[in-house]
C-alpha positions as CSV (number, residue, x, y, z in Angstrom):
1,M,35.7,164.4,206.8
2,E,33.0,164.1,204.3
3,I,30.5,161.3,203.9
4,L,32.6,158.4,202.6
5,L,32.4,154.7,203.1
6,P,35.9,153.2,202.7
7,F,36.6,150.3,200.4
8,S,35.3,147.2,202.1
9,P,37.7,144.6,203.4
10,A,36.4,142.2,200.7
11,A,39.0,143.8,198.5
12,M,41.7,143.9,201.1
13,C,42.0,140.6,202.9
14,K,43.5,138.6,200.1
15,E,46.1,140.9,198.7
16,S,46.7,138.7,195.6
17,D,43.2,139.2,194.3
18,F,43.4,142.7,192.8
19,G,46.9,144.2,192.4
20,Y,45.8,147.8,191.8
21,M,43.4,147.8,194.8
22,R,46.1,146.3,196.9
23,L,48.3,149.2,195.9
24,F,45.6,151.8,196.6
25,R,45.0,150.3,200.0
26,S,48.7,150.4,200.8
27,I,49.3,154.1,200.1
28,G,45.8,155.5,200.2
29,F,43.2,153.7,202.3
30,L,45.2,153.0,205.4
31,I,46.5,156.6,205.6
32,L,43.0,157.9,205.2
33,L,41.5,155.5,207.7
34,F,44.0,156.3,210.5
35,M,44.4,160.0,209.8
36,V,44.7,162.3,212.8
37,M,43.8,166.0,212.5
38,G,46.3,168.6,213.6
39,K,49.5,170.4,212.8
40,S,53.0,169.9,213.9
41,P,54.9,173.1,213.2
42,V,58.7,172.7,213.8
43,K,61.7,174.9,213.1
44,A,64.7,173.6,211.3
45,Q,67.6,173.7,213.7
46,S,69.8,170.7,212.8
47,K,70.7,168.5,209.8
48,A,67.6,166.4,209.8
49,E,65.3,168.6,211.9
50,G,62.6,170.5,210.1
51,D,59.9,170.0,207.5
52,W,60.5,167.7,204.5
53,K,58.3,167.1,201.4
54,G,58.4,164.4,198.7
55,V,56.1,162.8,196.1
56,L,55.5,159.1,195.8
57,E,55.0,158.1,192.1
58,V,53.1,154.8,191.8
59,M,51.4,153.5,188.6
60,G,51.1,157.0,187.3
61,Q,49.6,158.4,190.5
62,K,51.4,161.1,192.5
63,L,51.0,161.2,196.3
64,P,52.7,164.1,198.2
65,L,54.0,163.3,201.7
66,V,55.3,165.7,204.2
67,F,57.4,164.7,207.3
68,H,57.9,167.0,210.3
69,L,60.9,166.1,212.4
70,N,61.8,167.7,215.7
71,K,64.4,167.0,218.4
72,T,63.5,167.8,222.0
73,D,65.8,167.0,225.0
74,E,67.9,164.6,222.9
75,K,64.7,162.8,221.8
76,W,63.5,162.7,218.2
77,E,59.8,162.8,217.3
78,G,57.7,163.6,214.3
79,T,54.6,163.4,212.2
80,M,53.6,162.7,208.6
81,D,51.0,164.4,206.5
82,S,49.3,163.2,203.3
83,P,48.0,166.6,201.9
84,K,46.0,165.1,199.0
85,Q,44.0,163.0,201.5
86,G,43.7,165.6,204.2
87,A,45.6,163.4,206.6
88,T,47.7,165.5,208.9
89,G,49.6,164.9,212.1
90,I,50.0,161.1,211.8
91,S,52.4,160.3,214.6
92,L,55.7,158.6,213.8
93,N,56.4,156.0,216.4
94,E,59.9,155.6,215.1
95,V,62.3,158.5,214.5
96,S,65.9,157.6,214.4
97,V,68.7,159.9,213.3
98,D,72.3,158.6,213.2
99,S,74.7,161.0,211.7
100,S,73.3,161.5,208.2
101,N,71.0,158.4,208.3
102,V,67.3,158.8,208.9
103,S,64.8,156.0,209.8
104,L,61.1,156.8,210.2
105,G,58.2,154.4,210.9
106,I,54.5,154.1,211.5
107,S,54.1,150.6,212.7
108,R,50.2,150.5,212.7
109,L,50.3,151.4,209.0
110,N,53.3,149.1,208.3
111,I,55.1,152.2,206.9
112,S,58.8,152.8,207.0
113,Y,61.2,155.2,205.4
114,N,65.0,155.0,205.3
115,G,67.2,157.7,203.8
116,K,70.4,159.7,203.9
117,V,70.6,163.5,204.4
118,E,72.4,165.3,201.7
119,Q,72.4,169.1,202.6
120,D,68.7,170.1,202.0
121,T,67.7,166.7,200.5
122,I,67.0,163.2,202.0
123,R,67.3,160.4,199.5
124,G,65.7,157.1,200.5
125,T,63.1,154.4,200.2
126,F,59.5,154.4,201.3
127,S,58.1,151.0,202.2
128,Q,54.6,149.8,203.0
129,G,53.0,146.4,202.9
130,G,56.1,144.8,201.4
131,M,56.3,147.2,198.5
132,E,59.2,149.7,198.1
133,F,59.3,153.1,196.3
134,P,62.1,155.6,195.9
135,L,61.3,158.8,197.7
136,V,63.4,162.0,197.7
137,L,62.5,164.6,200.4
138,A,63.3,168.3,200.0
139,R,63.5,170.6,203.0
140,L,60.6,173.1,203.1
141,P,61.2,176.8,203.8
142,E,60.5,177.8,207.4
143,G,56.8,178.4,207.9
144,D,55.8,176.3,204.8
145,Q,53.9,173.2,206.0
146,G,53.7,171.7,202.5
147,M,49.9,171.9,202.1
148,G,50.1,174.0,198.9
149,K,48.9,177.6,198.1
150,R,45.5,178.7,199.2
151,P,44.9,182.0,197.5
152,Q,41.3,182.4,198.7
153,E,42.1,182.1,202.3
154,P,41.5,185.5,203.9
155,K,44.2,187.4,205.8
156,G,43.5,190.1,208.3
157,P,43.0,192.9,209.1
158,F,39.4,192.5,208.1
159,D,37.0,195.3,207.1
160,Y,34.4,193.8,209.4
161,E,34.0,192.8,213.1
162,E,34.9,189.4,214.4
163,I,33.1,188.4,217.6
164,E,34.3,185.3,219.6
165,T,31.2,183.8,221.1
166,S,29.7,180.7,222.8
167,F,26.3,179.2,223.2
168,T,24.7,176.3,225.0
169,N,22.7,173.3,223.8
170,V,20.7,173.1,227.0
171,A,19.2,169.6,226.4
172,A,22.7,168.2,225.9
173,G,24.3,170.2,228.6
174,I,27.2,171.4,226.5
175,T,28.6,174.7,225.4
176,L,29.9,175.3,221.9
177,K,32.3,178.0,220.8
178,G,32.4,179.9,217.5
179,T,33.0,183.1,215.7
180,I,30.5,185.7,214.4
181,T,31.6,187.9,211.6
182,K,29.5,191.1,211.4
183,P,29.5,193.5,208.5
184,K,30.4,197.2,209.0
185,G,27.5,199.3,210.2
186,M,24.5,199.0,212.5
187,G,22.4,196.7,210.4
188,P,20.1,194.9,210.7
189,F,21.7,192.3,208.5
190,P,20.6,189.0,207.0
191,A,22.3,186.3,209.1
192,V,23.3,182.7,208.6
193,I,24.8,179.8,210.5
194,L,27.2,177.4,208.7
195,V,26.8,173.7,209.4
196,S,29.6,171.4,208.4
197,G,29.8,167.9,206.9
198,S,30.4,164.6,208.6
199,G,33.5,164.0,210.6
200,P,34.9,166.1,213.4
201,Q,35.0,169.7,212.0
202,D,36.2,172.9,213.5
203,R,34.5,176.3,212.8
204,N,36.5,176.6,209.5
205,E,35.5,173.1,208.3
206,E,39.2,172.6,207.8
207,M,40.2,169.7,205.6
208,F,42.8,168.8,202.9
209,G,44.6,172.0,203.8
210,H,41.5,174.1,203.0
211,K,39.3,176.2,205.3
212,P,36.0,176.4,203.3
213,F,33.9,178.0,206.1
214,L,36.5,180.7,206.7
215,V,36.4,181.6,203.0
216,L,32.6,181.5,202.9
217,A,32.2,183.6,206.1
218,D,34.7,186.2,204.8
219,Y,32.9,186.5,201.4
220,F,29.4,186.6,202.9
221,T,30.3,189.2,205.5
222,Q,32.0,191.4,203.0
223,N,28.7,191.3,201.1
224,G,26.5,192.3,204.0
225,I,25.6,189.0,205.6
226,A,26.4,188.2,209.3
227,V,27.8,184.7,209.8
228,L,28.1,182.3,212.8
229,R,30.4,179.4,212.3
230,Y,31.3,177.1,215.3
231,D,33.4,174.2,216.4
232,E,31.3,171.0,216.4
233,R,30.8,169.3,219.8
234,G,34.0,167.8,221.1
235,V,36.1,169.7,218.6
236,G,38.3,172.8,219.2
237,G,36.8,174.9,222.0
238,S,33.5,173.2,222.1
239,E,32.4,170.8,224.9
240,G,30.7,167.4,224.4
241,D,31.5,164.0,223.0
242,F,31.7,163.9,219.2
243,D,32.1,160.1,218.9
244,G,28.8,159.4,220.7
245,A,26.7,162.0,218.8
246,S,24.3,161.3,215.9
247,T,23.1,163.5,213.0
248,F,20.1,164.4,215.2
249,D,22.4,165.6,217.9
250,F,24.3,167.8,215.5
251,A,21.0,169.2,214.2
252,D,20.1,170.1,217.8
253,D,23.5,171.9,218.1
254,A,22.6,173.8,214.9
255,E,19.2,174.8,216.3
256,A,21.0,176.2,219.4
257,A,23.4,178.1,217.2
258,M,20.4,179.6,215.3
259,T,18.7,180.6,218.6
260,H,22.0,182.2,219.8
261,L,22.5,184.2,216.5
262,R,19.0,185.7,216.8
263,K,19.9,187.3,220.1
264,F,22.2,189.9,218.5
265,P,20.6,193.3,217.8
266,F,22.3,193.6,214.4
267,V,20.6,190.5,213.1
268,N,17.5,191.0,210.8
269,Q,15.0,188.6,212.4
270,L,13.1,188.2,209.1
271,K,16.2,187.1,207.3
272,V,17.8,184.3,209.3
273,G,18.9,181.1,207.7
274,V,21.1,178.1,207.6
275,I,23.8,177.1,205.1
276,G,24.9,173.4,205.3
277,H,27.4,171.4,203.5
278,S,27.1,167.6,202.8
279,E,25.7,166.1,206.1
280,G,25.2,169.7,207.1
281,G,23.1,170.1,203.9
282,M,20.9,167.3,205.2
283,I,20.7,169.0,208.6
284,A,19.6,172.1,206.7
285,W,16.7,170.1,205.2
286,M,15.8,168.8,208.7
287,M,15.7,172.4,210.1
288,A,13.8,173.7,207.1
289,A,11.1,171.0,207.7
290,K,10.7,172.0,211.3
291,H,10.7,175.7,210.4
292,N,11.0,177.0,214.0
293,G,11.3,180.6,212.7
294,L,13.9,179.7,210.1
295,C,13.5,182.0,207.1
296,F,15.5,180.1,204.4
297,A,18.0,177.3,203.9
298,V,20.9,176.6,201.6
299,T,22.1,173.1,201.0
300,I,25.5,172.6,199.4
301,A,26.0,169.0,198.2
302,G,23.2,167.9,200.5
303,L,21.8,164.5,199.8
304,T,18.2,164.1,198.5
305,V,18.2,160.3,198.1
306,P,18.0,157.7,201.0
307,V,21.3,157.1,202.6
308,P,21.7,153.5,201.5
309,Q,21.2,154.6,197.9
310,L,23.7,157.4,198.3
311,M,26.4,155.2,199.8
312,K,26.0,152.5,197.1
313,Q,26.4,155.1,194.4
314,Q,29.3,156.6,196.3
315,V,31.2,153.3,196.2
316,R,30.5,153.0,192.5
317,D,31.8,156.5,191.8
318,L,34.8,156.1,194.0
319,L,35.8,152.8,192.4
320,A,35.3,154.3,189.0
321,S,37.5,157.3,189.9
322,V,40.5,154.9,190.6
323,E,39.7,152.7,187.6
324,A,39.1,149.6,189.6
325,P,38.5,146.3,187.7
326,E,35.0,145.3,187.0
327,E,35.4,142.2,189.2
328,Q,36.3,144.5,192.0
329,K,33.3,146.8,191.4
330,K,31.0,143.8,191.5
331,R,32.5,142.5,194.7
332,E,32.1,145.8,196.4
333,E,28.5,146.3,195.4
334,E,27.7,142.8,196.7
335,V,29.2,143.5,200.1
336,I,27.7,147.0,200.3
337,G,24.3,145.4,199.5
338,I,24.7,143.0,202.4
339,F,25.9,145.8,204.7
340,Y,22.7,147.8,204.1
341,E,20.4,144.8,204.1
342,V,21.6,144.0,207.6
343,L,21.2,147.7,208.7
344,A,17.7,147.9,207.3
345,Q,16.6,144.8,209.2
346,T,18.3,145.6,212.5
347,N,16.8,148.1,215.0
348,D,19.2,147.4,217.9
349,Y,22.7,148.7,217.4
350,D,24.3,146.2,219.8
351,S,22.9,143.2,217.9
352,L,24.9,144.2,214.8
353,E,28.0,142.7,216.5
354,I,26.3,139.3,216.0
355,V,24.2,139.8,212.9
356,L,26.7,141.5,210.6
357,P,29.7,139.2,211.1
358,A,27.4,136.1,210.6
359,R,26.0,137.6,207.4
360,L,29.5,138.5,206.0
361,E,30.8,135.0,206.8
362,E,27.8,133.5,205.0
363,Y,28.7,135.7,201.9
364,L,32.3,134.5,201.9
365,V,31.3,130.9,202.1
366,G,28.7,131.3,199.4
367,A,31.2,133.1,197.1
368,G,33.5,130.1,197.4
369,E,36.2,132.1,199.1
370,H,38.9,130.1,200.9
371,Y,40.0,132.1,203.9
372,T,42.0,131.0,206.9
373,E,40.4,131.6,210.3
374,D,42.6,134.6,210.9
375,E,41.8,136.1,207.4
376,L,38.1,135.6,208.0
377,E,38.3,137.3,211.4
378,D,40.3,140.2,209.8
379,F,37.6,140.6,207.1
380,V,34.8,140.7,209.5
381,S,36.4,143.0,212.0
382,K,37.5,145.6,209.5
383,Y,34.1,145.8,207.9
384,A,32.3,145.8,211.2
385,N,34.6,148.5,212.5
386,I,33.1,150.9,210.0
387,L,30.0,150.9,212.1
388,N,29.4,153.2,215.0
389,P,26.3,154.7,216.6
390,W,26.5,157.8,214.3
391,F,26.6,155.7,211.2
392,F,23.9,153.4,212.4
393,A,21.5,156.3,212.9
394,F,22.7,158.1,209.7
395,A,22.1,155.1,207.5
396,K,18.4,155.0,208.4
397,I,17.7,158.6,207.5
398,N,15.6,159.4,204.4
399,P,16.0,163.1,203.6
400,Q,13.0,163.0,201.3
401,E,10.8,162.9,204.4
402,Y,12.1,166.3,205.4
403,I,12.1,167.7,201.9
404,R,8.4,166.9,201.5
405,K,7.6,168.9,204.7
406,T,9.6,171.9,203.7
407,E,7.7,175.1,202.7
408,I,10.3,177.8,203.3
409,P,12.6,178.9,200.4
410,V,15.6,176.6,199.8
411,L,18.6,177.0,197.5
412,A,19.9,173.5,196.7
413,L,23.3,173.3,194.9
414,F,25.2,170.4,193.4
415,G,28.4,169.7,191.6
416,D,28.4,167.4,188.6
417,K,31.9,166.1,189.5
418,D,30.9,165.2,193.0
419,I,31.6,161.5,193.7
420,Q,30.6,161.6,197.4
421,V,27.1,163.0,197.0
422,N,26.5,162.3,193.3
423,G,25.5,165.7,192.0
424,S,23.6,164.7,188.9
425,I,21.5,162.0,190.6
426,N,20.6,164.1,193.7
427,Y,19.9,167.1,191.5
428,E,17.5,165.1,189.3
429,V,15.7,163.5,192.3
430,L,15.1,167.0,193.8
431,E,13.8,168.3,190.5
432,V,11.2,165.5,190.3
433,M,10.2,166.1,194.0
434,K,9.8,169.8,193.4
435,E,7.4,169.1,190.5
436,E,5.5,166.4,192.5
437,N,5.3,168.4,195.7
438,G,4.1,171.7,194.2
439,K,4.5,173.6,197.4
440,G,8.2,173.7,197.9
441,N,9.9,177.0,197.0
442,F,13.1,175.4,195.8
443,T,15.8,176.9,193.6
444,I,18.0,174.1,192.3
445,K,21.3,174.4,190.4
446,L,23.9,171.9,189.1
447,Y,27.3,173.3,188.4
448,P,29.6,171.8,185.8
449,D,33.1,170.7,186.8
450,L,32.6,171.2,190.6
451,N,33.5,168.4,193.0
452,H,32.2,167.7,196.5
453,L,34.1,170.6,198.0
454,F,32.8,172.9,195.2
455,Q,36.3,173.2,193.7
456,H,36.8,173.2,189.9
457,S,38.0,169.6,189.3
458,S,38.9,167.5,186.3
459,T,37.8,164.1,187.8
460,G,36.1,164.8,191.1
461,S,38.5,162.3,192.8
462,M,39.3,162.8,196.4
463,A,43.0,162.7,195.5
464,E,42.5,166.2,193.9
465,Y,41.0,167.9,197.0
466,G,44.3,168.9,198.6
467,A,46.1,169.5,195.3
468,I,43.6,172.0,194.0
469,E,44.5,175.6,195.1
470,E,40.9,176.8,194.9
471,T,39.0,176.4,198.1
472,F,35.5,177.2,196.9
473,S,34.0,178.4,193.7
474,D,33.7,182.2,193.5
475,E,30.7,181.8,191.2
476,V,28.8,179.7,193.7
477,M,29.7,182.1,196.6
478,E,28.3,184.9,194.6
479,D,25.1,183.0,193.7
480,I,24.5,182.1,197.4
481,A,25.1,185.7,198.6
482,Q,22.8,187.2,196.0
483,W,20.1,184.6,196.8
484,V,20.3,185.2,200.5
485,L,20.2,189.0,200.1
486,S,17.1,188.6,197.9
487,Q,15.0,186.7,200.5
């Protein structure tokens, strides 16, 4: 998943404070927070068995949900997807089918659904957090997983060669697996590695039903550029522990990928580069600063401001995208400020378990909040749980340190509807740095109406990601390909 700090528990402990945010938490935040990547393809064989899709309508918002129900050895099981949020394969711990009655549940999310099967329809009620909504499910055709159309997703046979490959990060002692797509002919060809954003990503950077890196690799390869994309450590076929890794570890993996790509005889050694998205865009800056034989870099929605500044802006943009009340915005910014103040002053990750809860409790008391002991514990634990070793290291990174050291050509691209890495702000900061630096060979472009995934978007809201059929802007792919070929 991309760089995104969830709403703080400041908005979530006392559910009477802000009705709209309570609603958003109920049907949005918890599903996103506990999402599990994966698919659950099942075939319709009996009255309730199969794939079912419905749309929750809440306060003018529409949230598609897909249920996959399967019966094996007299036992029912299933999963739920929330396509707009990219949450797939959420396990149902309760699947009960009695004649035409269906009961489904996810206890950890306080979700339940009760309905009655009527031919190819289930009519029932969806409940979460004490709220109930009517939800009608319709049976999906066999093979349709309910994630929407993806017209850009390439289908074979391809007019180029696909090479399954593996390479080793020697220092980490792990082997990563990926795919190289090679244009027709002998070459040598310009070549790039693709580096994905934050969260466990496979070689296609699959999210919200989209496969951006598959689409990019196909386009670039058809235009004469060899591409290596790979599963991140601990994901897909790659070894290693994803949860224990930092941005610096992922940068080391990218360096190993670059070294591996250079070994192939069809690669033009004078035209080898990196293309990174989001956190991968920052890794592209890190690699560009080191150079190490890298010829060029492309950053797509890569941050150029210090991480604390990025995340504070991200929360503002995210709250604005759901039209949160001003009081809610103020509360969030205060808590986020505390969060990063503690991070900046703490060098030992383990000590955060003591320092952060104490500082948050001090905030609550100072704000005159009246919490029970259980509510206070819930507040602290939810916010503290956002922290992990990756985020602790990530939050202390200042990409400007790497930008100032970069001398190779860089193409930096931003979308003006991006609410995760604010496109306008990061674009403007880099323009100023380019003028001040004087030595950076930077080409910078801000695209209108593109969100964080570089889809054409009306609002930039994350809720649109899965609903938009476009996976990646054709215009941007063309611009990248032409720029790479010109290096």
